[in-house]
Residue frames as qw, qx, qy, qz and C-alpha x, y, z in Angstrom:
[[0.347, 0.243, -0.363, -0.830, 197.08, 157.28, 171.36],
 [0.782, 0.029, -0.386, -0.488, 195.62, 153.94, 170.16],
 [0.313, -0.330, 0.820, -0.347, 195.08, 151.07, 172.60],
 [0.692, 0.042, -0.563, -0.449, 193.85, 147.88, 170.88],
 [0.596, -0.355, 0.561, -0.451, 192.40, 145.39, 173.37],
 [0.590, 0.250, -0.740, -0.205, 193.38, 141.75, 172.86],
 [0.831, -0.354, 0.326, -0.278, 192.26, 138.66, 174.74],
 [0.039, -0.670, 0.712, 0.206, 195.45, 136.65, 174.47],
 [0.921, 0.183, 0.332, -0.090, 194.38, 133.73, 172.32],
 [0.722, -0.113, 0.448, 0.515, 196.96, 132.24, 169.99],
 [0.463, 0.528, 0.427, 0.570, 196.09, 134.18, 166.85],
 [0.121, -0.978, -0.128, -0.113, 195.63, 137.44, 168.73],
 [0.577, -0.673, 0.294, 0.357, 199.13, 137.10, 170.19],
 [0.646, 0.140, 0.494, 0.565, 200.45, 136.29, 166.70],
 [0.236, 0.847, 0.329, 0.345, 198.78, 139.46, 165.38],
 [0.338, -0.929, 0.093, 0.116, 200.56, 141.50, 168.06],
 [0.670, -0.367, 0.436, 0.476, 203.91, 139.92, 167.20],
 [0.557, 0.402, 0.512, 0.516, 203.40, 140.48, 163.48],
 [0.116, 0.861, 0.231, 0.437, 202.59, 144.17, 164.01],
 [0.621, -0.610, -0.194, 0.453, 204.97, 144.90, 166.92],
 [0.446, -0.063, 0.183, 0.874, 207.16, 147.13, 164.77],
 [0.026, -0.565, -0.464, -0.682, 204.17, 148.98, 163.29],
 [0.469, -0.786, -0.395, -0.078, 202.63, 149.61, 166.71],
 [0.612, -0.461, -0.094, 0.636, 205.94, 150.72, 168.24],
 [0.321, 0.123, 0.282, 0.896, 206.59, 153.21, 165.43],
 [0.182, -0.599, -0.467, -0.624, 203.01, 154.53, 165.59],
 [0.098, -0.286, 0.500, -0.811, 203.03, 154.86, 169.39],
 [0.744, -0.269, -0.340, -0.508, 200.26, 152.29, 169.84],
 [0.170, -0.359, 0.797, -0.455, 199.92, 150.36, 173.12],
 [0.615, -0.156, -0.693, -0.342, 198.26, 146.93, 172.99],
 [0.529, -0.367, 0.498, -0.581, 196.27, 145.88, 176.05],
 [0.528, 0.131, -0.826, -0.148, 196.51, 142.13, 176.63],
 [0.694, -0.326, 0.360, -0.531, 194.15, 140.15, 178.84],
 [0.171, 0.313, -0.929, -0.101, 195.77, 136.68, 179.01],
 [0.793, -0.073, 0.079, -0.599, 193.12, 133.95, 178.74],
 [0.883, 0.181, -0.432, -0.025, 195.24, 130.81, 178.22],
 [0.803, -0.586, 0.074, 0.081, 196.89, 128.92, 181.08],
 [0.789, 0.012, 0.164, 0.591, 200.18, 128.46, 179.19],
 [0.049, -0.943, -0.036, 0.327, 202.05, 131.75, 179.17],
 [0.607, -0.192, 0.457, 0.621, 204.84, 130.91, 176.72],
 [0.352, 0.617, 0.499, 0.497, 202.94, 132.61, 173.88],
 [0.176, -0.970, -0.163, -0.031, 202.49, 135.75, 175.99],
 [0.582, -0.620, 0.260, 0.458, 206.17, 135.71, 176.92],
 [0.557, 0.149, 0.505, 0.642, 207.24, 135.46, 173.26],
 [0.153, 0.824, 0.422, 0.345, 204.86, 138.29, 172.40],
 [0.334, -0.933, -0.016, 0.136, 206.23, 140.59, 175.11],
 [0.631, -0.361, 0.381, 0.572, 209.79, 139.79, 174.04],
 [0.440, 0.456, 0.504, 0.587, 208.91, 140.80, 170.48],
 [0.078, -0.950, -0.257, -0.161, 207.38, 144.04, 171.76],
 [0.539, -0.749, 0.165, 0.348, 210.54, 144.67, 173.79],
 [0.641, -0.014, 0.458, 0.616, 212.79, 143.98, 170.77],
 [0.258, 0.617, 0.440, 0.599, 210.87, 146.67, 168.88],
 [0.172, -0.025, -0.326, 0.929, 211.01, 149.12, 171.82],
 [0.344, -0.451, -0.495, -0.658, 207.21, 149.05, 172.04],
 [0.303, -0.225, 0.516, -0.769, 204.72, 149.43, 174.87],
 [0.504, -0.251, -0.775, -0.287, 202.11, 147.07, 176.31],
 [0.479, -0.347, 0.412, -0.693, 199.61, 146.83, 179.16],
 [0.469, 0.004, -0.880, -0.072, 199.23, 143.30, 180.57],
 [0.637, -0.471, 0.011, -0.610, 196.23, 142.56, 182.79],
 [0.171, 0.305, -0.882, 0.316, 197.23, 140.51, 185.85],
 [0.328, 0.159, 0.776, -0.515, 193.69, 139.72, 187.05],
 [0.217, -0.027, -0.662, -0.717, 191.79, 138.63, 183.93],
 [0.598, 0.073, 0.375, -0.704, 188.01, 138.26, 184.03],
 [0.865, 0.337, -0.123, -0.352, 188.00, 135.73, 181.20],
 [0.698, 0.461, -0.547, 0.036, 189.69, 132.42, 180.53],
 [0.819, -0.074, -0.520, 0.231, 192.07, 130.21, 182.48],
 [0.394, 0.088, -0.443, 0.801, 193.44, 132.93, 184.81],
 [0.299, -0.608, -0.264, -0.686, 190.10, 134.39, 185.87],
 [0.737, -0.627, -0.242, -0.071, 190.40, 133.00, 189.41],
 [0.646, -0.638, 0.183, 0.377, 194.13, 133.55, 189.91],
 [0.580, 0.795, -0.064, 0.167, 196.46, 135.69, 187.80],
 [0.549, -0.756, 0.298, 0.193, 199.49, 135.33, 190.04],
 [0.774, -0.005, 0.442, 0.453, 201.50, 133.50, 187.37],
 [0.419, 0.786, 0.233, 0.391, 201.04, 136.46, 185.01],
 [0.232, -0.955, 0.151, -0.106, 202.38, 138.92, 187.59],
 [0.749, -0.461, 0.400, 0.259, 205.25, 136.51, 188.27],
 [0.725, 0.388, 0.352, 0.447, 206.14, 136.34, 184.57],
 [0.191, 0.921, 0.056, 0.334, 206.27, 140.14, 184.34],
 [0.469, -0.840, 0.274, -0.019, 208.44, 140.32, 187.44],
 [0.809, -0.272, 0.440, 0.278, 210.83, 137.51, 186.51],
 [0.670, 0.278, 0.468, 0.504, 211.31, 138.21, 182.79],
 [0.268, 0.685, 0.298, 0.608, 210.54, 141.88, 182.22],
 [0.443, -0.747, -0.332, 0.370, 211.31, 143.70, 185.48],
 [0.382, -0.424, 0.167, 0.804, 213.86, 145.98, 183.77],
 [0.144, 0.310, 0.585, 0.736, 211.64, 146.84, 180.81],
 [0.040, 0.328, 0.448, -0.831, 209.75, 149.96, 181.85],
 [0.333, 0.109, -0.355, -0.867, 207.48, 150.21, 178.81],
 [0.420, -0.306, -0.835, -0.182, 205.31, 147.35, 180.07],
 [0.339, -0.313, 0.300, -0.835, 202.49, 148.39, 182.38],
 [0.022, -0.182, -0.956, 0.230, 200.55, 146.18, 184.77],
 [0.395, -0.292, -0.343, -0.801, 196.84, 146.34, 184.07],
 [0.101, 0.148, 0.840, -0.512, 194.38, 145.92, 186.95],
 [0.238, -0.338, -0.673, -0.613, 190.91, 145.08, 185.68],
 [0.202, 0.079, 0.532, -0.818, 188.16, 146.78, 187.66],
 [0.344, -0.268, -0.738, -0.516, 185.03, 144.75, 187.01],
 [0.567, -0.548, -0.161, -0.594, 181.88, 144.40, 189.12],
 [0.872, -0.327, -0.344, 0.122, 183.57, 141.90, 191.48],
 [0.530, 0.271, -0.321, 0.737, 186.42, 144.28, 192.38],
 [0.426, -0.854, -0.292, 0.057, 186.56, 146.16, 195.70],
 [0.044, 0.918, -0.309, 0.244, 188.83, 148.87, 197.03],
 [0.672, -0.551, 0.492, -0.042, 190.38, 146.30, 199.38],
 [0.889, 0.192, 0.355, 0.215, 191.17, 143.96, 196.47],
 [0.462, 0.833, -0.060, 0.299, 192.71, 146.84, 194.52],
 [0.292, -0.850, 0.400, -0.182, 194.83, 147.70, 197.53],
 [0.841, -0.272, 0.462, 0.074, 196.00, 144.09, 197.83],
 [0.802, 0.474, 0.216, 0.292, 197.03, 143.98, 194.17],
 [0.226, 0.911, -0.168, 0.301, 198.86, 147.29, 194.38],
 [0.355, -0.732, 0.542, -0.210, 200.85, 145.96, 197.35],
 [0.970, -0.013, 0.243, -0.021, 201.65, 142.57, 195.81],
 [0.546, -0.467, 0.480, 0.504, 205.24, 143.40, 194.89],
 [0.641, 0.703, 0.288, 0.110, 204.53, 144.78, 191.40],
 [0.556, -0.352, 0.235, 0.716, 207.57, 146.09, 189.56],
 [0.222, 0.318, 0.489, 0.781, 205.86, 148.04, 186.76],
 [0.239, 0.055, 0.141, -0.959, 203.63, 151.10, 186.69],
 [0.229, 0.359, 0.884, -0.194, 199.92, 150.35, 186.99],
 [0.265, -0.057, -0.372, -0.888, 197.05, 151.10, 184.63],
 [0.397, 0.225, 0.722, -0.519, 193.44, 150.72, 185.78],
 [0.169, -0.107, -0.744, -0.638, 191.00, 149.15, 183.27],
 [0.384, 0.118, 0.476, -0.782, 187.43, 150.13, 184.20],
 [0.369, -0.011, -0.777, -0.510, 184.87, 147.47, 183.17],
 [0.585, -0.455, -0.610, -0.282, 181.95, 147.38, 185.60],
 [0.395, -0.134, -0.557, 0.718, 183.47, 148.74, 188.81],
 [0.193, -0.769, -0.485, -0.370, 181.02, 150.85, 190.83],
 [0.503, -0.768, -0.192, 0.346, 183.15, 152.83, 193.30],
 [0.571, 0.568, 0.039, 0.592, 184.93, 155.43, 191.14],
 [0.177, -0.880, 0.101, -0.429, 184.79, 158.20, 193.74],
 [0.784, -0.581, 0.217, 0.004, 186.22, 155.98, 196.48],
 [0.876, 0.160, 0.134, 0.435, 188.94, 154.73, 194.11],
 [0.358, 0.719, -0.031, 0.595, 190.05, 158.26, 193.30],
 [0.417, -0.829, 0.153, -0.340, 189.93, 159.37, 196.91],
 [0.890, -0.393, 0.204, 0.108, 192.00, 156.36, 197.98],
 [0.803, -0.017, 0.321, 0.502, 194.64, 156.31, 195.21],
 [0.092, -0.733, 0.110, 0.665, 194.68, 159.80, 193.67],
 [0.577, 0.759, -0.038, -0.301, 195.75, 160.87, 190.18],
 [0.199, -0.662, 0.674, 0.261, 199.00, 158.94, 189.74],
 [0.528, 0.053, 0.837, 0.133, 197.60, 156.24, 187.45],
 [0.244, 0.120, -0.565, -0.779, 196.49, 155.87, 183.86],
 [0.518, 0.240, 0.655, -0.495, 192.80, 154.96, 183.46],
 [0.145, 0.034, -0.773, -0.617, 191.30, 152.98, 180.58],
 [0.505, 0.202, 0.469, -0.696, 187.51, 153.06, 180.35],
 [0.104, 0.215, 0.899, 0.366, 185.43, 150.45, 178.51],
 [0.205, -0.132, -0.120, -0.962, 182.66, 152.74, 177.29],
 [0.548, -0.355, -0.644, -0.399, 179.74, 150.33, 177.88],
 [0.614, -0.449, -0.574, 0.303, 180.49, 150.43, 181.62],
 [0.407, -0.345, -0.202, 0.821, 181.67, 154.00, 182.14],
 [0.152, 0.891, 0.414, 0.111, 179.46, 157.06, 181.78],
 [0.314, 0.664, -0.113, 0.669, 180.86, 160.57, 181.45],
 [0.505, -0.757, 0.121, -0.396, 179.94, 161.15, 185.10],
 [0.944, -0.276, 0.062, 0.172, 181.94, 158.07, 186.06],
 [0.741, 0.329, -0.002, 0.585, 184.98, 159.14, 184.00],
 [0.005, -0.879, 0.017, -0.477, 184.86, 162.64, 185.46],
 [0.730, -0.679, 0.066, 0.043, 186.30, 161.40, 188.77],
 [0.791, -0.213, 0.283, 0.499, 189.63, 160.81, 187.02],
 [0.418, 0.890, 0.134, 0.123, 189.87, 164.04, 185.02],
 [0.193, -0.899, 0.385, 0.079, 193.27, 164.79, 186.55],
 [0.647, -0.288, 0.672, 0.216, 194.79, 161.58, 185.15],
 [0.166, 0.313, -0.713, -0.605, 195.76, 160.26, 181.74],
 [0.636, 0.234, 0.569, -0.466, 192.59, 158.70, 180.29],
 [0.091, 0.164, -0.817, -0.546, 191.79, 156.32, 177.45],
 [0.674, 0.209, 0.322, -0.631, 188.33, 155.44, 176.11],
 [0.068, -0.119, 0.933, 0.332, 187.65, 152.08, 174.47],
 [0.669, 0.261, 0.172, -0.674, 184.52, 151.45, 172.41],
 [0.501, 0.041, 0.850, 0.158, 183.48, 148.16, 170.88],
 [0.351, 0.443, -0.260, -0.783, 182.80, 148.91, 167.22],
 [0.205, 0.101, -0.913, -0.337, 182.15, 145.32, 166.19],
 [0.696, -0.073, 0.093, -0.709, 178.48, 144.33, 166.08],
 [0.191, -0.178, 0.963, -0.066, 178.20, 140.74, 167.29],
 [0.773, 0.258, 0.146, -0.561, 175.80, 138.64, 165.21],
 [0.838, 0.099, 0.514, 0.151, 175.82, 135.48, 163.12],
 [0.297, -0.292, 0.521, 0.745, 178.17, 135.79, 160.15],
 [0.199, 0.420, 0.777, 0.426, 175.25, 135.16, 157.82],
 [0.054, -0.855, -0.507, 0.097, 173.42, 138.19, 159.25],
 [0.348, -0.500, 0.087, 0.788, 176.16, 140.76, 158.67],
 [0.465, 0.847, 0.135, -0.220, 175.49, 143.53, 156.15],
 [0.773, 0.477, -0.009, 0.418, 178.02, 144.11, 153.38],
 [0.391, 0.277, -0.253, 0.840, 179.36, 147.22, 155.12],
 [0.392, -0.819, -0.403, -0.117, 178.51, 149.31, 158.18],
 [0.071, -0.852, 0.276, -0.438, 179.76, 152.02, 160.54],
 [0.775, -0.064, -0.519, 0.356, 182.49, 150.89, 162.95],
 [0.502, -0.619, -0.289, 0.531, 183.78, 153.92, 164.90],
 [0.283, 0.843, 0.035, 0.457, 184.59, 157.61, 164.85],
 [0.646, -0.738, -0.043, 0.190, 186.56, 157.58, 168.08],
 [0.702, -0.017, 0.171, 0.691, 189.86, 158.02, 166.20],
 [0.198, 0.601, 0.259, 0.730, 188.50, 161.41, 165.15],
 [0.309, -0.722, -0.088, -0.612, 186.96, 162.72, 168.39],
 [0.738, -0.333, -0.503, 0.302, 188.65, 161.07, 171.39],
 [0.329, 0.050, -0.262, 0.906, 190.24, 164.40, 172.31],
 [0.336, -0.388, -0.182, -0.838, 186.83, 166.09, 172.23],
 [0.769, -0.429, -0.445, -0.162, 185.75, 163.41, 174.75],
 [0.367, -0.830, 0.336, -0.253, 188.53, 164.67, 177.04],
 [0.962, -0.163, 0.187, 0.115, 190.64, 161.58, 176.43],
 [0.172, -0.741, 0.558, 0.331, 194.37, 161.16, 175.82],
 [0.028, 0.251, -0.900, -0.354, 193.84, 158.02, 173.76],
 [0.777, 0.127, 0.033, -0.616, 191.27, 155.65, 172.30],
 [0.124, -0.259, 0.953, 0.101, 190.87, 151.96, 171.65],
 [0.787, 0.091, -0.153, -0.590, 188.64, 149.14, 170.46],
 [0.737, -0.197, 0.641, -0.084, 188.37, 145.35, 170.40],
 [0.056, -0.309, 0.747, 0.586, 189.49, 145.27, 166.75],
 [0.569, 0.061, -0.490, -0.658, 187.33, 143.02, 164.54],
 [0.320, -0.059, -0.929, 0.174, 186.71, 140.52, 167.36],
 [0.484, -0.609, -0.269, -0.568, 184.44, 142.45, 169.72],
 [0.245, -0.538, 0.555, -0.586, 184.28, 142.58, 173.50],
 [0.891, -0.179, 0.132, -0.396, 182.22, 139.43, 173.98],
 [0.048, -0.529, 0.847, 0.011, 184.54, 136.56, 174.97],
 [0.951, 0.035, 0.044, -0.303, 183.98, 132.98, 173.84],
 [0.632, -0.441, 0.608, 0.191, 186.35, 130.03, 174.24],
 [0.286, -0.069, 0.780, 0.552, 185.80, 128.90, 170.66],
 [0.453, 0.223, -0.211, -0.837, 183.57, 129.65, 167.73],
 [0.756, 0.162, 0.558, -0.302, 180.78, 127.28, 166.79],
 [0.610, 0.217, 0.652, 0.394, 180.52, 125.49, 163.45],
 [0.013, -0.410, 0.226, 0.884, 181.06, 127.91, 160.58],
 [0.505, 0.583, 0.632, -0.072, 177.77, 127.88, 158.70],
 [0.430, 0.876, 0.085, 0.203, 179.03, 131.04, 157.02],
 [0.678, -0.206, -0.006, 0.705, 182.61, 132.30, 156.77],
 [0.126, 0.975, 0.167, 0.081, 183.26, 136.04, 156.87],
 [0.597, 0.092, -0.086, 0.792, 186.31, 138.21, 156.29],
 [0.178, -0.923, -0.316, 0.129, 185.94, 141.40, 158.37],
 [0.574, 0.121, 0.071, 0.807, 188.01, 144.36, 157.12],
 [0.106, -0.835, -0.305, 0.446, 187.91, 147.94, 158.36],
 [0.476, 0.372, 0.287, 0.743, 188.49, 151.02, 156.24],
 [0.076, -0.446, -0.193, 0.871, 188.57, 154.79, 156.53],
 [0.334, 0.664, 0.647, 0.169, 185.47, 156.02, 154.72],
 [0.268, -0.136, 0.115, 0.947, 186.67, 159.17, 152.97],
 [0.166, -0.431, -0.536, -0.707, 183.10, 159.80, 151.78],
 [0.556, -0.704, -0.400, -0.191, 181.87, 159.95, 155.39],
 [0.258, -0.903, 0.207, -0.276, 184.16, 162.38, 157.23],
 [0.352, 0.495, -0.753, 0.253, 186.97, 159.77, 157.59],
 [0.744, -0.323, 0.378, -0.446, 184.85, 157.68, 159.94],
 [0.040, -0.304, 0.945, 0.110, 185.86, 154.05, 160.18],
 [0.831, 0.109, -0.046, -0.544, 183.59, 151.50, 158.51],
 [0.398, -0.301, 0.866, 0.025, 183.84, 147.73, 158.25],
 [0.628, 0.240, -0.530, -0.517, 183.24, 145.33, 155.38],
 [0.654, -0.148, 0.706, -0.228, 181.86, 141.85, 156.01],
 [0.472, 0.374, -0.648, -0.466, 182.72, 139.63, 153.06],
 [0.658, -0.107, 0.629, -0.400, 180.41, 136.68, 153.80],
 [0.152, -0.094, 0.924, 0.337, 180.41, 133.36, 151.99],
 [0.519, -0.003, -0.394, -0.759, 177.54, 132.57, 149.64],
 [0.650, -0.183, -0.734, -0.074, 177.05, 129.13, 151.21],
 [0.192, -0.411, 0.439, -0.776, 175.45, 129.57, 154.64],
 [0.803, -0.205, -0.042, -0.559, 173.29, 126.49, 155.31],
 [0.960, -0.049, -0.259, 0.096, 175.80, 123.81, 156.31],
 [0.483, -0.820, 0.292, 0.092, 178.69, 123.60, 158.82],
 [0.855, -0.019, 0.363, 0.370, 180.89, 121.75, 156.33],
 [0.635, 0.469, 0.255, 0.559, 183.55, 122.93, 153.87],
 [0.242, -0.870, -0.079, 0.423, 185.06, 126.02, 155.58],
 [0.429, -0.268, 0.474, 0.721, 187.75, 126.09, 152.87],
 [0.224, 0.471, 0.671, 0.526, 185.15, 126.43, 150.12],
 [0.135, -0.900, -0.413, 0.041, 183.33, 129.14, 152.05],
 [0.400, -0.659, 0.143, 0.621, 186.57, 131.03, 152.62],
 [0.370, 0.062, 0.588, 0.717, 187.18, 130.93, 148.87],
 [0.061, 0.739, 0.596, 0.306, 183.74, 132.46, 148.30],
 [0.294, -0.892, -0.173, 0.296, 184.45, 135.25, 150.82],
 [0.467, -0.426, 0.357, 0.688, 187.85, 135.85, 149.28],
 [0.324, 0.406, 0.622, 0.586, 186.31, 136.11, 145.80],
 [0.074, -0.901, -0.417, -0.093, 184.02, 138.87, 147.11],
 [0.428, -0.752, 0.087, 0.494, 186.99, 140.67, 148.64],
 [0.473, -0.096, 0.514, 0.710, 188.90, 140.51, 145.36],
 [0.192, 0.681, 0.575, 0.411, 185.92, 141.95, 143.45],
 [0.234, -0.939, -0.210, 0.139, 185.82, 144.88, 145.90],
 [0.496, -0.567, 0.291, 0.590, 189.57, 145.45, 145.66],
 [0.436, 0.120, 0.607, 0.654, 189.63, 145.22, 141.88],
 [0.138, 0.837, 0.513, 0.129, 186.78, 147.73, 141.60],
 [0.397, 0.283, -0.084, 0.869, 189.14, 150.45, 142.81],
 [0.301, -0.588, -0.130, -0.740, 186.34, 151.88, 144.97],
 [0.714, -0.387, -0.578, 0.087, 186.63, 149.84, 148.17],
 [0.169, -0.857, 0.233, -0.427, 188.75, 152.41, 150.10],
 [0.919, -0.369, 0.027, 0.138, 190.60, 149.46, 151.66],
 [0.079, -0.859, 0.493, 0.114, 194.22, 150.32, 152.42],
 [0.845, 0.356, -0.399, 0.026, 196.72, 148.06, 150.67],
 [0.506, -0.691, 0.474, -0.204, 198.16, 146.68, 153.91],
 [0.039, 0.405, -0.912, -0.053, 200.43, 143.68, 154.36],
 [0.478, 0.156, 0.794, -0.342, 197.30, 141.70, 155.26],
 [0.653, 0.606, 0.102, -0.443, 195.56, 142.65, 152.01],
 [0.332, 0.623, -0.668, -0.235, 198.67, 141.56, 150.11],
 [0.192, -0.180, 0.954, -0.144, 198.50, 138.23, 151.92],
 [0.612, 0.392, 0.533, -0.433, 194.81, 137.84, 151.05],
 [0.562, 0.670, -0.283, -0.395, 195.75, 138.47, 147.41],
 [0.121, 0.474, -0.870, -0.062, 198.44, 135.80, 147.64],
 [0.403, 0.044, 0.859, -0.313, 196.02, 133.33, 149.22],
 [0.652, 0.512, 0.213, -0.516, 193.54, 133.96, 146.40],
 [0.388, 0.608, -0.585, -0.371, 195.94, 132.98, 143.63],
 [0.229, 0.206, -0.950, -0.044, 196.62, 129.36, 144.70],
 [0.697, -0.358, -0.290, -0.549, 193.19, 129.07, 146.39],
 [0.481, 0.068, -0.764, 0.424, 194.82, 128.04, 149.66],
 [0.559, -0.705, -0.249, -0.357, 192.81, 127.88, 152.91],
 [0.289, 0.475, -0.600, 0.576, 195.03, 128.95, 155.84],
 [0.374, -0.381, -0.770, 0.349, 192.46, 128.22, 158.58],
 [0.162, -0.851, -0.396, -0.305, 189.93, 130.55, 160.20],
 [0.569, -0.692, -0.103, 0.433, 192.37, 131.61, 162.94],
 [0.480, -0.100, 0.304, 0.817, 194.79, 132.98, 160.36],
 [0.079, 0.631, 0.508, 0.581, 191.94, 134.78, 158.58],
 [0.387, -0.873, -0.296, 0.018, 191.07, 136.52, 161.85],
 [0.607, -0.472, 0.092, 0.632, 194.73, 137.34, 162.48],
 [0.378, 0.227, 0.408, 0.800, 195.08, 138.95, 159.04],
 [0.110, -0.792, -0.447, -0.400, 191.95, 141.05, 159.65],
 [0.521, -0.793, -0.145, 0.279, 193.42, 142.28, 162.96],
 [0.566, -0.205, 0.255, 0.757, 196.72, 143.13, 161.27],
 [0.208, 0.522, 0.476, 0.676, 194.86, 145.04, 158.58],
 [0.298, -0.874, -0.368, -0.109, 192.94, 147.01, 161.22],
 [0.578, -0.644, 0.022, 0.501, 196.12, 148.02, 163.05],
 [0.476, -0.015, 0.385, 0.790, 197.97, 149.00, 159.86],
 [0.075, 0.702, 0.509, 0.492, 194.94, 150.99, 158.65],
 [0.369, -0.902, -0.219, 0.055, 194.83, 153.03, 161.86],
 [0.616, -0.431, 0.176, 0.635, 198.62, 153.47, 161.89],
 [0.376, 0.301, 0.456, 0.749, 198.47, 154.89, 158.37],
 [0.101, -0.824, -0.428, -0.358, 195.57, 157.21, 159.22],
 [0.501, -0.823, -0.119, 0.241, 197.10, 158.53, 162.46],
 [0.607, -0.196, 0.258, 0.725, 200.42, 159.10, 160.70],
 [0.248, 0.437, 0.453, 0.736, 198.65, 161.35, 158.20],
 [0.231, -0.856, -0.462, 0.024, 196.82, 163.46, 160.80]]
């Protein structure tokens, strides 16, 4: 059903761990592209998923981060620690550098889990289908995969991922905007599931620059617009200096509280919203990584609640 795409930075892995039970109960399957050399955080995350009887897709040939030239250690971790857990799937990323020969090599590299193909710039869909048939799940990143491209795999289980997060400077975000309607129409697209890059977006960066403006990004189901998903950007008032992130967070949090207290925000009262309320009372700054983690948790819990009510 829902396949959130994470690039395994610390706070993204923490978000997965904190929502492992929610995702398992909702039937959600996180896709993880490990980007950090140390894999202990990934291992702890997969163990938490396993403890909750959840599913996950782990990419063994990442295009981003520390494993972009060699993902062998990821495959080894899956084999050594999770070989008997069948709800983990090996993800093979098909970007523009991938060839049929490379795919073949990966498939014959002693993998112990079922394989999912992640299409992200690959240009030989017909040859891939002719070579490997319909026995695999296919995840399509929409920016790279036209309907004609996806048609080659119509006999397989298919998932469509769209990036709903508009990348721009925090200071340039509007108060609210459209995020996605894929949760409503993925079946009309001929898909078995849908996904997104949460409130982070597809564009990968090792670290954010100085925070001239701090923003809290929170998604919501807009009941006034056909249950489409929208996103709020609660942006700090101070935007002209890279100093005082704590003060800017307090400004963003004040704006969030005004929206919540209005009773008209349509924000679901998730565990993350409760934590934002708690943070507002003592005016405590938890760090920007935690703010992002809470926004991801809110997004997952919002979709879990909506899909449960369908």
